[in-house]
N, C-alpha and C positions, 0 to 999 in steps of 0.2 A: 159322263157323270151320272150317277144314279139318281133316281127320283128323290131319295132322301137327302142326298147332298145338295141337289138343286133347291129343295125346299128349305134346307138350312141356310143357304146363301140368301134366299128371298127373305126369310125371317130376320136374319142378321141385318140386311139392308133396311128392312122395315123398322127395326129397333133403332138403328143409327139415325135414320131420317127423322123419326118421331122425337128424337132427343133434342132437336133444334127448335128454339123458341124465338120469335121475332118481337123485339121490345124497343121502345123509344130510347134513344141514347141518353136523354136527360133524366131517366128514371132510376130508381133504386130497385134492385131485385133481391128479395130475401129467399135464401135457399136453406133447406134443412141439412145440417151436417150429421155426424154420428150422434151427437148429444145436444147440440146447440144450433141456433139459427145464425147464419152469416149474411151480412149485407154487402152487396157488390154494386158498384155504380157502372155508368156507361162506358168507362174507360176499358173495361174488360170484355166489351162486346166486339165480335168480329164484324168486319165490314166498315163502311164509311157512310157519311151523311147523317140524316136525322134518325135513322133506324139502324139497328144492329142485330146480331144473332148470338144467342147464348145456348149452350148445350146442357140440358138437364134431363136425365131419364124420367119417363112418365111415372107419376105417383098413383098407385092403385089403392092401397089400404088407407093412406092419408095424403093430403096435399103436400107437395114438397117445395113448391115455389109460389111466392106471392110477389106482387109488384105495387109500388106506390110512387107517385110522381108529384113534384111540387107544382104550384100554379103555373100555367103557360103564359102568365102576364103578371104585371106589378100593379098593385092598388095603392092609392093614397087619396087624401081629401082633395088633392089638386087634379085627380083624374087617373087614367090608366096608361101604362106603357106596355105595348104588346110584345114583350120579350121577357123571358124568364129571368128573375133575379137570382135564381139559385142554379147550382149544378152539383152533381155528385162529386164529392171531394176525396181524392184528387180528380182532376178532369176539368176541361174548359166549359164555358157556358154553352148551352145548345145553340146551334147556328140559327140565324134569322135576322132580318133587318129591323123588324119592329116598327113602332110608330106610336105617337102620343095621341090619346083620345080624351077629351074632356067628358065630364059626366053628362053634359047636355048633348053630346054627340054619340051616345050609346047606340042610337038607332042606326048609325052608319055601319055597325058591326053585323056580320052575318055568321051563322054557324053552318058548316058544311062537313058532315062526317066527323072525323077526329080533329078538325081544325077550325079555328076562328078565321074569318076573312075580313080584310079592311080594303075597300076599293077593289075587290076582286083578287087581291093578293093573299095567299095563305100565310098565316102567322103561327108557326110552331105546329107540333103534332103531339097527341096524347094517346095512350093506350085505350082509354075508355071512350068509345065512339059517341056515347050519349053525353059526355061531360060538357063539350062546347055549347050545346043547346041549353042544358040546364044552367050552365054558368051565365050564359047570355040572359036567360030569364031572371036569374038572381041579380045580375048587374042592373037590369032594367028596373027591378023593384028598388034596389039601393038608390038609384039616381032619382027616383020619384019621392023618396023619403029622406033619410039621413045617411049619406054615404059613409061618414066616419063611423057611426054606430054599426051600420050594416057590415062594413069591412071588418071591424073588430070581432063581431059575432061570427062572421064567416070563417075567419082565421081560427078562432077558438074551437069551432066545431070540427074543422078539418085537422086540428092538432090533437084532438081528444082521443087518447088510447082506449077509453071505454067504448067509443064509437067503433073502433077497429075490432075490439073483442066481440061486440055484438055481431059484426059482419062475419067474423070467423066462426062464431057459434052457429049462425044461420047456414053458413057454407057446410059445416060438418053435418048439420041436421038434414039438409035437403039433398046431400050427396051420399048419405049413408048407404042406401040400397045400391046406388050406382057404383060406388067404390067396391062393394062386395061382389057385385056382378062382373065388374071389370077384372077383378082378381081371378075369378073363375074363368072368364073369357081368355085372359092371358095364359093361364095354366093349360087351357084347351089348345090354344094356338101354338104355344111354344113347347108344350110337353106331350099332350095326348095325341095330337095330329101326327107329329113325327113318329111316335111309338106305333100308332095304328098302321101308318104307311110302311114302317120297318117290318112289322109282323105280317101284314096282309097284302101289301103292295098298293100302288096308286090306282091301277086300272080297276080293281075290284071295289075299292072303297070310296072313290072320289064323289059319286053321287050322294052318298050318305054324309060324307064330310062337308061337302058344299051346302047341302040342304040344311044340316044341323047348324052350321056356322051362320048362314044367312038368317035362319029363324031366330037364333039367340041374339044375333047382331041387331035385328029389328026390334027385339024386346028392349035391349040396352039403349038403342037409339031413342025409343019412346021415353025411357027413364031420363036420358040426357036432356031431351026437349022439355020434360016436366021440370027438371031442376033449373034449367035455363030460364023458364018463365017465372019461377018463384024467386030466383036470386037476382036476375037482371031484367026486370020488367020493362025498362026503358030501352033495351037493346033489340027491339023488334025488327029493325031493318036488317041486322046481321043474322037473326035467329033462323030464318028459313033456309038460307044457304048452308049455314053451319050444321043444322039438323040433317039436311039431305046428305052432307058429307059424312056424318056419323052413320047414317043408314047404309051408305055405299062403300065407305072406306074404313078398313080396320085401323089404319093409321090415325085417322081423325077420331075414331071412337076411343082408342087407347089413350089419347091425349085429352079427352073431354073434361076430366076433372081439373087438369091443369089449365085448360082453357077457361073454365069457370073461376078458378082461384086467382088467375092473373087479372081478371076483371072485377072480382068481388071487392077489392080494396084499391083499385087503380085511381079513384078520385079522391082518396085520402092523402094527407101529407105523409111522407116517409117517417116522420117523428111519431105519428100516431101508431103506425104499424110496428115500429120498433118498440114502442112502449107496451104493445100487446104481446109481442113475441120474445123480447129480450128482457134481461134483468141484470143487476149487479154491474160488474166491470165491463161486460160487453155492451150494455145499454149506455153506460157513461162514455165509453169510447166513441160510440156512434153519435151520440148527442153532441159531443165536442167536435167531431168532424163536421157536422152540420153547422154548428155554431161558428167554427172558424171560417166556413164558406160564407156565412152571412156577415161576419165581421171584416173579413179580408177578401172581397170579391176579386175575380180574375181581372188583371190589367193587360192591355189598355181596355177600358170600358168602351163598348161600341157607340155610346152616346156622349163621348167626352166633350163634344162641342155643343150639346143640346142641354141647356141649363134646366129646363122644365122636366125633361125626361130623367135627368140625373137626380133631381129632387124627388120625383116619384119613386125612383129606385131606392134611394136612401130611406125614405119614409116606409116603404114596403118592407125592406130588410129589418128596420127597427121594430116594426110590428111583429114580424116573424120571430125575431130574437127574444122579445118579451114573452111570446107564447112558448118558446123553447125552454126558457128558464122556469116557467110555471110547471111544465111537464116534468122537468128535472127535480124541482122541489117536491112535487107530489110523489115522486119515486124515491125520495130520500137521498138525492144525489146533489153534489155541489160541483158545478162545472168550472174549470179553469181554462179559459180560451186563449190565454196569453202565455201559458207555460211552455218552455222549450221542450223539444222531443228528448226522450231518454237516450237516443242514439247520439246526441250532440257530444257528450263527454266520451262515450264509448268509442266513437270514431275520430275523436280529436278535431271536431269541426270548429270553424270560426264563425259561422253564421247559419241560419236556417230560414226556410220559407214559413212564414206564420200561418199559411193556409194548408199546404199539403205536408209540412214537416220534413221536407227534403233537407238534408244536411250538406253544407258546402264548405270547402276549404278556404275560400276567399271571404273577406269581411263585408263586402258591399256589392251591390249590383241587383240584378233581377233574377227571379226563379226561371230557369231555362224552360220549364214545362208550362208555367202558368203566367209568367210575367209579373208576379207580385214582387214588391221591393223586399229584399232580404233583411233580416234582423240580426244584428251583430250579437255574438255571444257575450260581449262585454257591456252591452247596453242594459 
């Protein structure tokens, strides 16, 4: 095989490898299509367990992928339940045993990286590694003041599309030079280097190619580190390793903007990010999917024999549902969470799942995917 052919295989492998992104299964991923943004949940991720893999080509001129995740716990005036009340719809709830914690027992919680821990046992995982520590600090403040008022304010803040717009504006501002530099870098790696090798050969040109690539890669690595400090000041623990990877690995450097974009909005609720990226029918469809998940949670619930935990879960979902309708009203939308799917008549169905809108030919029973009780077309 020629030097040029071998380089082509290496670059192709580099591009394919860098297209994979690791995200929590309970998160929503927003990807840019040809003209609109599309939201995809954890059911589309490859792999099993709490994390999965999603393939998205790196974004150079503009970020192509964002992530948002609901709270890794449920809040209510009665306390906390360490299990997510929500899941991407369709799709099951994130795995985890959970546990009930009263507001007076907040001190028993510990933050360790991307997880909260109770009694040494990890409780769920989030993309934003700084979120558990910040969340634990806010929970401690709520427990010392008014939990109900603090909980309502926290939900309203994380459901606010204006907050997401400010985050996106900051991301575009602080990565402007980095994105332009990465576009030039990709053009150099995938176009100019093969052309130089084809015309001059590898033996004569490799010192110049390697030296120029490493010098420019170092400059871009510095730009990536600067953007990381500005956008993610609380992510100091991961910054050193990530920056070293950008300096040494073309793969990490090419994906640096997407690395920043995935974390820039990871601590916001998906509704806030959808309100900032979507509009019209696409936004209405997404809000209704989230609303159906809050109204019709997956069955059987993991706490079906724990009355206190069930009450915490119901109160938390009610608070999120109120915040959801506020976002919809501000966007000029009216949500109908109980309407049957349009496919019901088209497919001659007898019943449908009120959560995922799957259509069934039988009139009663449970949804095969989610366990929710079916709703008859005649009801």
